[in-house]
N, C-alpha and C positions, 0 to 999 in steps of 0.2 A: 128736341125730344118730343115736345107737345105736338108738333106738326106730324111727326112720324106716328104718334099714337092716334091722332085724328085720322090719318090716312089708313092705318091698319083697321080702325073701326069702320070706316067707310067701305074699304075693300071687303072686309069680312061680312058686313051686312049685305053688300051687293052679291057676293058669292053665295051667301045663304039663299037669297031670293032666286038666284039662278040654279040652285040645286047642287052647287059645287061645294059639298059639305066639308071635305078635307081642307080645302083652301080657306073656307070660312072659319073653321076651327083654328087653324094656324094663325090667321090674322087677328081674330078676336081674342085669343089667348095672349098674343103679343100686345094688343092694345091694353088689356087689363094689366098685364105685367108692367108696362111702361107707365101707365097712369098711377098705379099703386106706388111705384118707386118715386115718381116725380111729384105727384099731387097728394099722395096719401090715400088711405083706404076710405076715408069719410068724405072725400071731395065729390061733388055732384057729377063731375065728368067721369070720375072713376066708377061711380055707381051706374052711370049710363052704359059704360063698357061692360060692366059685370052683368047688367040686365040683358044686354044683347047676347052675351055668351050663354047665359041661362036659357034664353029662348032657343038658341041653336041646339044646346045640349038636350033639351026636352023635346022641342018640336021637330028638330031635324035628325039628330043622332039617336034619339030615344034613350039617352043616358039619363034616366030619371033621377037616380041617386045623386050624381054630381050636379045636375041641373037644379034640383031642389036645394042643395047646399048653397049654391051661388044665389039663387032666388031668395032664400031665407036670409042669408047674410046681407044682401042688398036691402031687403025690406026692413030688417031690424036696424041697420045703420041709418036708413032714411028716417026712421022714427026718432032717432036720437039727434039728428042734425037740425 
């Protein structure tokens, strides 16, 4: 499961850099989902995936509301860890 999550994160980040935003969103959301299920929401690897998703949402998809939500949750959780 962790290998799958790492691959999804890598693919999603690569797709984002290539401008293939739909594929990036699909893979980054899956990476977040898998890591939250397996590692929990406060794990640093989960937070890494959430941060990547937030960057895509804000910088690529211009979905500022959801991107801010993920960014804020990630930042607040990092402050507690």
